[in-house]
All heavy atoms as a GROMACS GRO file, in nm:
protein
  577
    1MET      N    1   7.883   4.432   1.987
    1MET     CA    2   7.819   4.301   1.971
    1MET      C    3   7.901   4.204   2.052
    1MET      O    4   8.027   4.219   2.072
    1MET     CB    5   7.821   4.267   1.826
    1MET     CG    6   7.728   4.341   1.734
    1MET     SD    7   7.729   4.264   1.575
    1MET     CE    8   7.554   4.253   1.552
    2ALA      N    9   7.834   4.097   2.088
    2ALA     CA   10   7.894   3.993   2.155
    2ALA      C   11   7.848   3.859   2.099
    2ALA      O   12   7.730   3.850   2.062
    2ALA     CB   13   7.871   3.994   2.308
    3TYR      N   14   7.936   3.763   2.090
    3TYR     CA   15   7.905   3.634   2.028
    3TYR      C   16   7.930   3.523   2.134
    3TYR      O   17   8.038   3.524   2.193
    3TYR     CB   18   7.981   3.604   1.907
    3TYR     CG   19   7.966   3.707   1.797
    3TYR    CD1   20   8.047   3.810   1.783
    3TYR    CD2   21   7.856   3.691   1.706
    3TYR    CE1   22   8.032   3.904   1.685
    3TYR    CE2   23   7.840   3.790   1.607
    3TYR     CZ   24   7.926   3.895   1.598
    3TYR     OH   25   7.909   3.986   1.495
    4LYS      N   26   7.833   3.436   2.155
    4LYS     CA   27   7.850   3.322   2.248
    4LYS      C   28   7.926   3.216   2.165
    4LYS      O   29   7.891   3.177   2.057
    4LYS     CB   30   7.722   3.268   2.297
    4LYS     CG   31   7.734   3.159   2.401
    4LYS     CD   32   7.603   3.124   2.469
    4LYS     CE   33   7.624   3.020   2.573
    4LYS     NZ   34   7.501   2.976   2.627
    5ILE      N   35   8.032   3.160   2.233
    5ILE     CA   36   8.114   3.053   2.172
    5ILE      C   37   8.082   2.918   2.240
    5ILE      O   38   8.116   2.906   2.358
    5ILE     CB   39   8.260   3.086   2.175
    5ILE    CG1   40   8.288   3.220   2.113
    5ILE    CG2   41   8.344   2.974   2.114
    5ILE    CD1   42   8.426   3.268   2.126
    6GLY      N   43   8.028   2.829   2.168
    6GLY     CA   44   8.003   2.693   2.225
    6GLY      C   45   7.908   2.690   2.336
    6GLY      O   46   7.827   2.784   2.357
    7ASN      N   47   7.912   2.585   2.419
    7ASN     CA   48   7.823   2.575   2.528
    7ASN      C   49   7.889   2.614   2.662
    7ASN      O   50   7.842   2.583   2.765
    7ASN     CB   51   7.775   2.426   2.534
    7ASN     CG   52   7.686   2.403   2.420
    7ASN    OD1   53   7.613   2.487   2.372
    7ASN    ND2   54   7.683   2.266   2.378
    8ASN      N   55   8.010   2.666   2.657
    8ASN     CA   56   8.094   2.694   2.778
    8ASN      C   57   8.060   2.829   2.833
    8ASN      O   58   8.134   2.880   2.918
    8ASN     CB   59   8.238   2.683   2.748
    8ASN     CG   60   8.274   2.544   2.706
    8ASN    OD1   61   8.211   2.446   2.754
    8ASN    ND2   62   8.379   2.530   2.627
    9SER      N   63   7.961   2.894   2.787
    9SER     CA   64   7.926   3.032   2.826
    9SER      C   65   8.040   3.134   2.808
    9SER      O   66   8.052   3.214   2.897
    9SER     CB   67   7.877   3.033   2.974
    9SER     OG   68   7.763   2.950   2.980
   10GLN      N   69   8.119   3.110   2.711
   10GLN     CA   70   8.229   3.206   2.677
   10GLN      C   71   8.182   3.307   2.573
   10GLN      O   72   8.110   3.268   2.479
   10GLN     CB   73   8.350   3.135   2.632
   10GLN     CG   74   8.406   3.040   2.739
   10GLN     CD   75   8.527   2.961   2.688
   10GLN    OE1   76   8.551   2.959   2.565
   10GLN    NE2   77   8.599   2.896   2.777
   11TRP      N   78   8.215   3.429   2.585
   11TRP     CA   79   8.162   3.528   2.497
   11TRP      C   80   8.289   3.597   2.432
   11TRP      O   81   8.394   3.617   2.488
   11TRP     CB   82   8.088   3.635   2.575
   11TRP     CG   83   7.960   3.578   2.625
   11TRP    CD1   84   7.942   3.508   2.736
   11TRP    CD2   85   7.835   3.583   2.554
   11TRP    NE1   86   7.802   3.476   2.748
   11TRP    CE2   87   7.739   3.519   2.638
   11TRP    CE3   88   7.790   3.642   2.438
   11TRP    CZ2   89   7.604   3.506   2.605
   11TRP    CZ3   90   7.653   3.625   2.404
   11TRP    CH2   91   7.562   3.560   2.490
   12LEU      N   92   8.268   3.632   2.304
   12LEU     CA   93   8.368   3.706   2.226
   12LEU      C   94   8.309   3.845   2.193
   12LEU      O   95   8.200   3.851   2.147
   12LEU     CB   96   8.393   3.634   2.088
   12LEU     CG   97   8.483   3.705   1.995
   12LEU    CD1   98   8.624   3.713   2.048
   12LEU    CD2   99   8.483   3.632   1.859
   13LEU      N  100   8.383   3.943   2.241
   13LEU     CA  101   8.336   4.083   2.221
   13LEU      C  102   8.398   4.140   2.101
   13LEU      O  103   8.513   4.117   2.073
   13LEU     CB  104   8.366   4.169   2.343
   13LEU     CG  105   8.309   4.122   2.477
   13LEU    CD1  106   8.353   4.216   2.586
   13LEU    CD2  107   8.159   4.124   2.473
   14ALA      N  108   8.316   4.202   2.018
   14ALA     CA  109   8.366   4.253   1.891
   14ALA      C  110   8.335   4.400   1.879
   14ALA      O  111   8.217   4.443   1.898
   14ALA     CB  112   8.302   4.181   1.769
   15LYS      N  113   8.430   4.486   1.854
   15LYS     CA  114   8.418   4.624   1.848
   15LYS      C  115   8.401   4.656   1.698
   15LYS      O  116   8.468   4.608   1.611
   15LYS     CB  117   8.543   4.695   1.903
   15LYS     CG  118   8.519   4.847   1.909
   15LYS     CD  119   8.647   4.907   1.969
   15LYS     CE  120   8.625   5.053   1.996
   15LYS     NZ  121   8.741   5.113   2.054
   16ASN      N  122   8.304   4.737   1.662
   16ASN     CA  123   8.273   4.773   1.523
   16ASN      C  124   8.236   4.658   1.440
   16ASN      O  125   8.272   4.649   1.328
   16ASN     CB  126   8.384   4.854   1.464
   16ASN     CG  127   8.411   4.984   1.537
   16ASN    OD1  128   8.319   5.047   1.594
   16ASN    ND2  129   8.537   5.023   1.551
   17ALA      N  130   8.170   4.557   1.495
   17ALA     CA  131   8.131   4.440   1.418
   17ALA      C  132   8.006   4.466   1.336
   17ALA      O  133   7.918   4.545   1.372
   17ALA     CB  134   8.110   4.320   1.510
   18LYS      N  135   7.992   4.394   1.222
   18LYS     CA  136   7.872   4.405   1.138
   18LYS      C  137   7.809   4.266   1.128
   18LYS      O  138   7.875   4.166   1.127
   18LYS     CB  139   7.912   4.446   0.995
   18LYS     CG  140   7.967   4.590   0.983
   18LYS     CD  141   8.007   4.624   0.846
   18LYS     CE  142   8.074   4.759   0.836
   18LYS     NZ  143   8.110   4.793   0.702
   19LEU      N  144   7.674   4.269   1.130
   19LEU     CA  145   7.598   4.147   1.117
   19LEU      C  146   7.609   4.098   0.968
   19LEU      O  147   7.571   4.174   0.883
   19LEU     CB  148   7.458   4.169   1.157
   19LEU     CG  149   7.364   4.045   1.153
   19LEU    CD1  150   7.423   3.937   1.257
   19LEU    CD2  151   7.222   4.084   1.195
   20VAL      N  152   7.664   3.983   0.947
   20VAL     CA  153   7.681   3.932   0.813
   20VAL      C  154   7.566   3.845   0.768
   20VAL      O  155   7.517   3.845   0.661
   20VAL     CB  156   7.813   3.858   0.802
   20VAL    CG1  157   7.833   3.797   0.663
   20VAL    CG2  158   7.931   3.952   0.831
   21LYS      N  159   7.519   3.759   0.864
   21LYS     CA  160   7.419   3.662   0.826
   21LYS      C  161   7.314   3.658   0.943
   21LYS      O  162   7.345   3.638   1.055
   21LYS     CB  163   7.480   3.520   0.812
   21LYS     CG  164   7.389   3.414   0.783
   21LYS     CD  165   7.463   3.282   0.763
   21LYS     CE  166   7.361   3.170   0.738
   21LYS     NZ  167   7.431   3.043   0.744
   22LYS      N  168   7.191   3.672   0.903
   22LYS     CA  169   7.082   3.657   0.998
   22LYS      C  170   7.038   3.516   0.998
   22LYS      O  171   7.040   3.444   0.895
   22LYS     CB  172   6.961   3.747   0.958
   22LYS     CG  173   6.982   3.894   0.979
   22LYS     CD  174   6.856   3.967   0.954
   22LYS     CE  175   6.872   4.112   0.981
   22LYS     NZ  176   6.753   4.189   0.964
   23THR      N  177   6.996   3.466   1.117
   23THR     CA  178   6.949   3.330   1.127
   23THR      C  179   6.811   3.318   1.070
   23THR      O  180   6.733   3.416   1.078
   23THR     CB  181   6.950   3.275   1.267
   23THR    OG1  182   6.881   3.368   1.352
   23THR    CG2  183   7.092   3.270   1.318
   24ALA      N  184   6.774   3.210   1.017
   24ALA     CA  185   6.637   3.194   0.958
   24ALA      C  186   6.533   3.188   1.065
   24ALA      O  187   6.563   3.162   1.177
   24ALA     CB  188   6.639   3.063   0.877
   25ALA      N  189   6.411   3.212   1.027
   25ALA     CA  190   6.300   3.206   1.115
   25ALA      C  191   6.288   3.062   1.165
   25ALA      O  192   6.339   2.962   1.109
   25ALA     CB  193   6.171   3.256   1.041
   26THR      N  194   6.212   3.041   1.266
   26THR     CA  195   6.183   2.915   1.322
   26THR      C  196   6.134   2.814   1.219
   26THR      O  197   6.042   2.852   1.138
   26THR     CB  198   6.085   2.916   1.443
   26THR    OG1  199   6.137   3.011   1.538
   26THR    CG2  200   6.069   2.778   1.503
   27GLN      N  201   6.194   2.701   1.212
   27GLN     CA  202   6.153   2.602   1.111
   27GLN      C  203   6.080   2.487   1.179
   27GLN      O  204   6.108   2.455   1.293
   27GLN     CB  205   6.280   2.545   1.035
   27GLN     CG  206   6.347   2.654   0.962
   27GLN     CD  207   6.474   2.588   0.893
   27GLN    OE1  208   6.506   2.472   0.896
   27GLN    NE2  209   6.548   2.670   0.817
   28ASN      N  210   5.989   2.419   1.104
   28ASN     CA  211   5.922   2.309   1.154
   28ASN      C  212   6.005   2.181   1.107
   28ASN      O  213   6.020   2.166   0.988
   28ASN     CB  214   5.787   2.297   1.097
   28ASN     CG  215   5.693   2.411   1.152
   28ASN    OD1  216   5.715   2.456   1.270
   28ASN    ND2  217   5.601   2.453   1.073
   29TYR      N  218   6.053   2.113   1.204
   29TYR     CA  219   6.131   1.988   1.172
   29TYR      C  220   6.046   1.874   1.186
   29TYR      O  221   5.952   1.866   1.262
   29TYR     CB  222   6.251   1.983   1.273
   29TYR     CG  223   6.353   2.088   1.250
   29TYR    CD1  224   6.360   2.196   1.337
   29TYR    CD2  225   6.443   2.083   1.149
   29TYR    CE1  226   6.454   2.301   1.320
   29TYR    CE2  227   6.534   2.180   1.127
   29TYR     CZ  228   6.538   2.292   1.212
   29TYR     OH  229   6.638   2.385   1.188
   30VAL      N  230   6.088   1.772   1.112
   30VAL     CA  231   6.017   1.645   1.111
   30VAL      C  232   6.103   1.542   1.192
   30VAL      O  233   6.223   1.542   1.173
   30VAL     CB  234   5.997   1.591   0.965
   30VAL    CG1  235   5.928   1.452   0.964
   30VAL    CG2  236   5.912   1.690   0.883
   31THR      N  237   6.038   1.472   1.285
   31THR     CA  238   6.114   1.374   1.359
   31THR      C  239   6.151   1.253   1.267
   31THR      O  240   6.064   1.205   1.202
   31THR     CB  241   6.027   1.321   1.477
   31THR    OG1  242   5.978   1.428   1.554
   31THR    CG2  243   6.095   1.220   1.557
   32ALA      N  244   6.276   1.224   1.272
   32ALA     CA  245   6.332   1.116   1.189
   32ALA      C  246   6.290   0.986   1.252
   32ALA      O  247   6.290   0.968   1.374
   32ALA     CB  248   6.482   1.124   1.181
   33THR      N  249   6.250   0.893   1.172
   33THR     CA  250   6.217   0.759   1.218
   33THR      C  251   6.301   0.654   1.141
   33THR      O  252   6.358   0.676   1.039
   33THR     CB  253   6.069   0.729   1.196
   33THR    OG1  254   6.045   0.731   1.050
   33THR    CG2  255   5.981   0.814   1.268
   34MET      N  256   6.317   0.534   1.210
   34MET     CA  257   6.402   0.435   1.149
   34MET      C  258   6.334   0.302   1.175
   34MET      O  259   6.300   0.277   1.291
   34MET     CB  260   6.542   0.442   1.209
   34MET     CG  261   6.640   0.348   1.149
   34MET     SD  262   6.800   0.382   1.216
   34MET     CE  263   6.904   0.302   1.100
   35LYS      N  264   6.317   0.227   1.074
   35LYS     CA  265   6.254   0.089   1.088
   35LYS      C  266   6.369  -0.012   1.096
   35LYS      O  267   6.449  -0.023   1.006
   35LYS     CB  268   6.162   0.057   0.971
   35LYS     CG  269   6.044   0.147   0.961
   35LYS     CD  270   5.967   0.115   0.837
   35LYS     CE  271   5.852   0.217   0.814
   35LYS     NZ  272   5.780   0.189   0.693
   36MET      N  273   6.372  -0.094   1.199
   36MET     CA  274   6.464  -0.202   1.218
   36MET      C  275   6.408  -0.326   1.153
   36MET      O  276   6.306  -0.372   1.205
   36MET     CB  277   6.504  -0.216   1.361
   36MET     CG  278   6.560  -0.089   1.426
   36MET     SD  279   6.696  -0.022   1.344
   36MET     CE  280   6.827  -0.133   1.384
   37PRO      N  281   6.472  -0.376   1.056
   37PRO     CA  282   6.411  -0.501   0.987
   37PRO      C  283   6.432  -0.622   1.081
   37PRO      O  284   6.525  -0.622   1.163
   37PRO     CB  285   6.499  -0.516   0.867
   37PRO     CG  286   6.619  -0.444   0.886
   37PRO     CD  287   6.592  -0.333   0.987
   38SER      N  288   6.348  -0.718   1.062
   38SER     CA  289   6.359  -0.843   1.144
   38SER      C  290   6.493  -0.908   1.098
   38SER      O  291   6.542  -0.906   0.978
   38SER     CB  292   6.246  -0.943   1.113
   38SER     OG  293   6.248  -0.979   0.972
   39GLY      N  294   6.561  -0.965   1.195
   39GLY     CA  295   6.685  -1.026   1.175
   39GLY      C  296   6.807  -0.933   1.207
   39GLY      O  297   6.925  -0.972   1.229
   40TYR      N  298   6.777  -0.801   1.236
   40TYR     CA  299   6.875  -0.711   1.284
   40TYR      C  300   6.866  -0.704   1.433
   40TYR      O  301   6.796  -0.628   1.488
   40TYR     CB  302   6.852  -0.574   1.219
   40TYR     CG  303   6.968  -0.479   1.234
   40TYR    CD1  304   7.055  -0.464   1.130
   40TYR    CD2  305   6.992  -0.406   1.347
   40TYR    CE1  306   7.175  -0.383   1.139
   40TYR    CE2  307   7.101  -0.324   1.362
   40TYR     CZ  308   7.186  -0.308   1.255
   40TYR     OH  309   7.292  -0.226   1.266
   41THR      N  310   6.941  -0.794   1.494
   41THR     CA  311   6.934  -0.803   1.641
   41THR      C  312   7.073  -0.766   1.706
   41THR      O  313   7.170  -0.757   1.636
   41THR     CB  314   6.897  -0.945   1.685
   41THR    OG1  315   7.003  -1.028   1.643
   41THR    CG2  316   6.766  -0.995   1.627
   42LYS      N  317   7.072  -0.739   1.831
   42LYS     CA  318   7.196  -0.708   1.898
   42LYS      C  319   7.298  -0.821   1.893
   42LYS      O  320   7.415  -0.796   1.873
   42LYS     CB  321   7.169  -0.668   2.046
   42LYS     CG  322   7.290  -0.630   2.122
   42LYS     CD  323   7.258  -0.589   2.268
   42LYS     CE  324   7.375  -0.542   2.342
   42LYS     NZ  325   7.345  -0.507   2.476
   43ALA      N  326   7.251  -0.940   1.908
   43ALA     CA  327   7.341  -1.052   1.898
   43ALA      C  328   7.397  -1.069   1.764
   43ALA      O  329   7.526  -1.097   1.752
   43ALA     CB  330   7.264  -1.187   1.939
   44SER      N  331   7.323  -1.052   1.655
   44SER     CA  332   7.378  -1.062   1.522
   44SER      C  333   7.469  -0.944   1.486
   44SER      O  334   7.569  -0.960   1.416
   44SER     CB  335   7.268  -1.079   1.414
   44SER     OG  336   7.171  -0.967   1.424
   45LEU      N  337   7.443  -0.826   1.541
   45LEU     CA  338   7.528  -0.710   1.524
   45LEU      C  339   7.665  -0.739   1.592
   45LEU      O  340   7.767  -0.713   1.535
   45LEU     CB  341   7.461  -0.586   1.585
   45LEU     CG  342   7.541  -0.460   1.579
   45LEU    CD1  343   7.571  -0.418   1.434
   45LEU    CD2  344   7.477  -0.352   1.649
   46LEU      N  345   7.662  -0.791   1.714
   46LEU     CA  346   7.790  -0.818   1.780
   46LEU      C  347   7.872  -0.928   1.709
   46LEU      O  348   7.992  -0.916   1.703
   46LEU     CB  349   7.759  -0.856   1.925
   46LEU     CG  350   7.702  -0.754   2.016
   46LEU    CD1  351   7.663  -0.814   2.154
   46LEU    CD2  352   7.802  -0.640   2.036
   47GLN      N  353   7.801  -1.027   1.651
   47GLN     CA  354   7.872  -1.120   1.572
   47GLN      C  355   7.933  -1.062   1.448
   47GLN      O  356   8.042  -1.099   1.407
   47GLN     CB  357   7.769  -1.238   1.538
   47GLN     CG  358   7.831  -1.360   1.484
   47GLN     CD  359   7.920  -1.435   1.590
   47GLN    OE1  360   7.894  -1.420   1.706
   47GLN    NE2  361   8.015  -1.512   1.541
   48ALA      N  362   7.862  -0.972   1.386
   48ALA     CA  363   7.913  -0.906   1.266
   48ALA      C  364   8.039  -0.814   1.300
   48ALA      O  365   8.133  -0.813   1.219
   48ALA     CB  366   7.810  -0.821   1.205
   49TYR      N  367   8.042  -0.757   1.423
   49TYR     CA  368   8.157  -0.686   1.460
   49TYR      C  369   8.279  -0.769   1.481
   49TYR      O  370   8.397  -0.723   1.474
   49TYR     CB  371   8.129  -0.600   1.589
   49TYR     CG  372   8.073  -0.469   1.560
   49TYR    CD1  373   7.950  -0.430   1.600
   49TYR    CD2  374   8.144  -0.370   1.487
   49TYR    CE1  375   7.899  -0.306   1.574
   49TYR    CE2  376   8.094  -0.247   1.459
   49TYR     CZ  377   7.972  -0.209   1.509
   49TYR     OH  378   7.921  -0.090   1.479
   50LYS      N  379   8.255  -0.894   1.507
   50LYS     CA  380   8.371  -0.993   1.519
   50LYS      C  381   8.421  -1.036   1.384
   50LYS      O  382   8.513  -1.117   1.376
   50LYS     CB  383   8.323  -1.117   1.599
   50LYS     CG  384   8.296  -1.080   1.748
   50LYS     CD  385   8.243  -1.202   1.818
   50LYS     CE  386   8.208  -1.177   1.957
   50LYS     NZ  387   8.152  -1.291   2.025
   51GLY      N  388   8.356  -0.983   1.279
   51GLY     CA  389   8.403  -1.019   1.141
   51GLY      C  390   8.330  -1.137   1.087
   51GLY      O  391   8.372  -1.200   0.985
   52LYS      N  392   8.223  -1.179   1.146
   52LYS     CA  393   8.155  -1.301   1.101
   52LYS      C  394   8.006  -1.273   1.088
   52LYS      O  395   7.926  -1.335   1.161
   52LYS     CB  396   8.173  -1.420   1.196
   52LYS     CG  397   8.317  -1.458   1.215
   52LYS     CD  398   8.338  -1.569   1.318
   52LYS     CE  399   8.487  -1.591   1.336
   52LYS     NZ  400   8.510  -1.689   1.441
   53PRO      N  401   7.962  -1.180   0.997
   53PRO     CA  402   7.816  -1.160   0.978
   53PRO      C  403   7.749  -1.280   0.914
   53PRO      O  404   7.799  -1.337   0.823
   53PRO     CB  405   7.807  -1.036   0.894
   53PRO     CG  406   7.941  -1.038   0.813
   53PRO     CD  407   8.042  -1.104   0.908
   54SER      N  408   7.635  -1.314   0.965
   54SER     CA  409   7.558  -1.418   0.900
   54SER      C  410   7.488  -1.365   0.781
   54SER      O  411   7.468  -1.249   0.758
   54SER     CB  412   7.451  -1.474   1.002
   54SER     OG  413   7.352  -1.375   1.028
   55ALA      N  414   7.445  -1.459   0.690
   55ALA     CA  415   7.376  -1.423   0.568
   55ALA      C  416   7.243  -1.353   0.599
   55ALA      O  417   7.209  -1.257   0.531
   55ALA     CB  418   7.352  -1.548   0.488
   56SER      N  419   7.179  -1.400   0.707
   56SER     CA  420   7.042  -1.334   0.740
   56SER      C  421   7.071  -1.195   0.790
   56SER      O  422   6.988  -1.102   0.771
   56SER     CB  423   6.972  -1.416   0.839
   56SER     OG  424   7.042  -1.431   0.962
   57PHE      N  425   7.180  -1.164   0.864
   57PHE     CA  426   7.211  -1.036   0.908
   57PHE      C  427   7.246  -0.942   0.790
   57PHE      O  428   7.196  -0.828   0.787
   57PHE     CB  429   7.328  -1.035   1.007
   57PHE     CG  430   7.361  -0.900   1.058
   57PHE    CD1  431   7.282  -0.841   1.152
   57PHE    CD2  432   7.471  -0.836   1.019
   57PHE    CE1  433   7.313  -0.717   1.201
   57PHE    CE2  434   7.513  -0.711   1.066
   57PHE     CZ  435   7.426  -0.647   1.159
   58ILE      N  436   7.313  -0.988   0.698
   58ILE     CA  437   7.348  -0.912   0.580
   58ILE      C  438   7.223  -0.873   0.502
   58ILE      O  439   7.203  -0.759   0.458
   58ILE     CB  440   7.449  -0.987   0.484
   58ILE    CG1  441   7.585  -1.002   0.557
   58ILE    CG2  442   7.466  -0.914   0.354
   58ILE    CD1  443   7.682  -1.091   0.491
   59GLN      N  444   7.130  -0.973   0.491
   59GLN     CA  445   7.002  -0.946   0.421
   59GLN      C  446   6.917  -0.839   0.499
   59GLN      O  447   6.858  -0.752   0.448
   59GLN     CB  448   6.921  -1.073   0.405
   59GLN     CG  449   6.976  -1.168   0.300
   59GLN     CD  450   6.906  -1.293   0.291
   59GLN    OE1  451   6.823  -1.332   0.378
   59GLN    NE2  452   6.923  -1.369   0.184
   60ALA      N  453   6.922  -0.850   0.633
   60ALA     CA  454   6.849  -0.750   0.718
   60ALA      C  455   6.907  -0.610   0.697
   60ALA      O  456   6.837  -0.515   0.689
   60ALA     CB  457   6.854  -0.792   0.861
   61CYS      N  458   7.038  -0.602   0.690
   61CYS     CA  459   7.112  -0.476   0.668
   61CYS      C  460   7.064  -0.412   0.534
   61CYS      O  461   7.032  -0.294   0.518
   61CYS     CB  462   7.259  -0.490   0.678
   61CYS     SG  463   7.319  -0.525   0.842
   62MET      N  464   7.063  -0.497   0.429
   62MET     CA  465   7.029  -0.451   0.296
   62MET      C  466   6.882  -0.406   0.291
   62MET      O  467   6.841  -0.301   0.233
   62MET     CB  468   7.047  -0.560   0.189
   62MET     CG  469   7.198  -0.610   0.182
   62MET     SD  470   7.306  -0.470   0.129
   62MET     CE  471   7.274  -0.466  -0.042
   63LYS      N  472   6.795  -0.488   0.358
   63LYS     CA  473   6.654  -0.448   0.366
   63LYS      C  474   6.642  -0.312   0.442
   63LYS      O  475   6.556  -0.227   0.405
   63LYS     CB  476   6.575  -0.553   0.437
   63LYS     CG  477   6.421  -0.533   0.438
   63LYS     CD  478   6.350  -0.643   0.496
   63LYS     CE  479   6.203  -0.623   0.496
   63LYS     NZ  480   6.127  -0.729   0.558
   64GLY      N  481   6.709  -0.293   0.551
   64GLY     CA  482   6.706  -0.168   0.630
   64GLY      C  483   6.752  -0.053   0.550
   64GLY      O  484   6.695   0.061   0.557
   65MET      N  485   6.848  -0.066   0.461
   65MET     CA  486   6.894   0.040   0.378
   65MET      C  487   6.794   0.080   0.272
   65MET      O  488   6.778   0.198   0.239
   65MET     CB  489   7.024   0.008   0.308
   65MET     CG  490   7.142   0.007   0.405
   65MET     SD  491   7.310  -0.006   0.332
   65MET     CE  492   7.297  -0.132   0.219
   66GLU      N  493   6.712  -0.017   0.229
   66GLU     CA  494   6.603   0.012   0.134
   66GLU      C  495   6.490   0.076   0.197
   66GLU      O  496   6.426   0.168   0.145
   66GLU     CB  497   6.560  -0.119   0.065
   66GLU     CG  498   6.662  -0.177  -0.031
   66GLU     CD  499   6.622  -0.314  -0.080
   66GLU    OE1  500   6.508  -0.355  -0.048
   66GLU    OE2  501   6.703  -0.377  -0.149
   67GLN      N  502   6.454   0.035   0.326
   67GLN     CA  503   6.342   0.087   0.395
   67GLN      C  504   6.364   0.232   0.445
   67GLN      O  505   6.266   0.313   0.452
   67GLN     CB  506   6.307   0.004   0.517
   67GLN     CG  507   6.238  -0.131   0.484
   67GLN     CD  508   6.218  -0.212   0.603
   67GLN    OE1  509   6.274  -0.190   0.712
   67GLN    NE2  510   6.135  -0.309   0.601
   68ASN      N  511   6.486   0.256   0.486
   68ASN     CA  512   6.510   0.388   0.555
   68ASN      C  513   6.592   0.479   0.459
   68ASN      O  514   6.702   0.443   0.409
   68ASN     CB  515   6.595   0.364   0.677
   68ASN     CG  516   6.524   0.275   0.777
   68ASN    OD1  517   6.421   0.320   0.835
   68ASN    ND2  518   6.573   0.161   0.808
   69ASP      N  519   6.532   0.595   0.428
   69ASP     CA  520   6.588   0.687   0.334
   69ASP      C  521   6.608   0.823   0.401
   69ASP      O  522   6.578   0.925   0.343
   69ASP     CB  523   6.508   0.698   0.206
   69ASP     CG  524   6.370   0.750   0.233
   69ASP    OD1  525   6.330   0.763   0.349
   69ASP    OD2  526   6.304   0.782   0.136
   70PHE      N  527   6.670   0.823   0.522
   70PHE     CA  528   6.694   0.944   0.592
   70PHE      C  529   6.793   1.038   0.517
   70PHE      O  530   6.894   0.990   0.466
   70PHE     CB  531   6.750   0.908   0.728
   70PHE     CG  532   6.789   1.031   0.806
   70PHE    CD1  533   6.691   1.106   0.872
   70PHE    CD2  534   6.923   1.066   0.820
   70PHE    CE1  535   6.728   1.223   0.943
   70PHE    CE2  536   6.958   1.177   0.891
   70PHE     CZ  537   6.862   1.256   0.952
   71SER      N  538   6.754   1.162   0.512
   71SER     CA  539   6.845   1.259   0.455
   71SER      C  540   6.844   1.381   0.543
   71SER      O  541   6.749   1.433   0.577
   71SER     CB  542   6.802   1.298   0.312
   71SER     OG  543   6.874   1.408   0.262
   72ARG      N  544   6.964   1.427   0.582
   72ARG     CA  545   6.973   1.540   0.668
   72ARG      C  546   6.945   1.667   0.604
   72ARG      O  547   6.923   1.771   0.658
   72ARG     CB  548   7.108   1.549   0.746
   72ARG     CG  549   7.228   1.509   0.671
   72ARG     CD  550   7.343   1.514   0.762
   72ARG     NE  551   7.384   1.651   0.792
   72ARG     CZ  552   7.500   1.705   0.780
   72ARG    NH1  553   7.595   1.629   0.736
   72ARG    NH2  554   7.518   1.823   0.817
   73VAL      N  555   6.943   1.670   0.465
   73VAL     CA  556   6.916   1.796   0.393
   73VAL      C  557   6.774   1.811   0.355
   73VAL      O  558   6.727   1.916   0.329
   73VAL     CB  559   7.006   1.815   0.269
   73VAL    CG1  560   7.156   1.829   0.306
   73VAL    CG2  561   6.989   1.692   0.178
   74SER      N  562   6.696   1.709   0.351
   74SER     CA  563   6.559   1.714   0.297
   74SER      C  564   6.469   1.795   0.392
   74SER      O  565   6.388   1.878   0.347
   74SER     CB  566   6.499   1.578   0.277
   74SER     OG  567   6.495   1.505   0.395
   75SER      N  568   6.479   1.778   0.529
   75SER     CA  569   6.390   1.848   0.617
   75SER      C  570   6.467   1.911   0.733
   75SER      O  571   6.408   1.945   0.833
   75SER     CB  572   6.282   1.760   0.662
   75SER     OG  573   6.343   1.645   0.742
   76GLY      N  574   6.594   1.918   0.720
   76GLY     CA  575   6.672   1.987   0.826
   76GLY      C  576   6.703   1.895   0.941
   76GLY      O  577   6.752   1.926   1.041
   0.00000   0.00000   0.00000
C-alpha cells in the first residue's frame, strides 16, 4: 500500500499495512452563504481594528451573528 502525504506528491510506502478506515461515499455538500448586514462596511471594519468601533458597527456585528448560523458539522 502507498499513502499520499499532503499536496507535495510525496508517498509513504507501507509493507504489510492494513486498511483501518474507509472513506465515506460521495456526500452532497451545501454551499455556505453569509448575509452581510447594513452598516458592516470596510471602512467601519478598519476603524474597529484601530480599537474604535462605532455603535452602528457593533449593532451590525450583532445582527450578523443572529442572521448567520453557519455550522461546519451540520452539513459538512
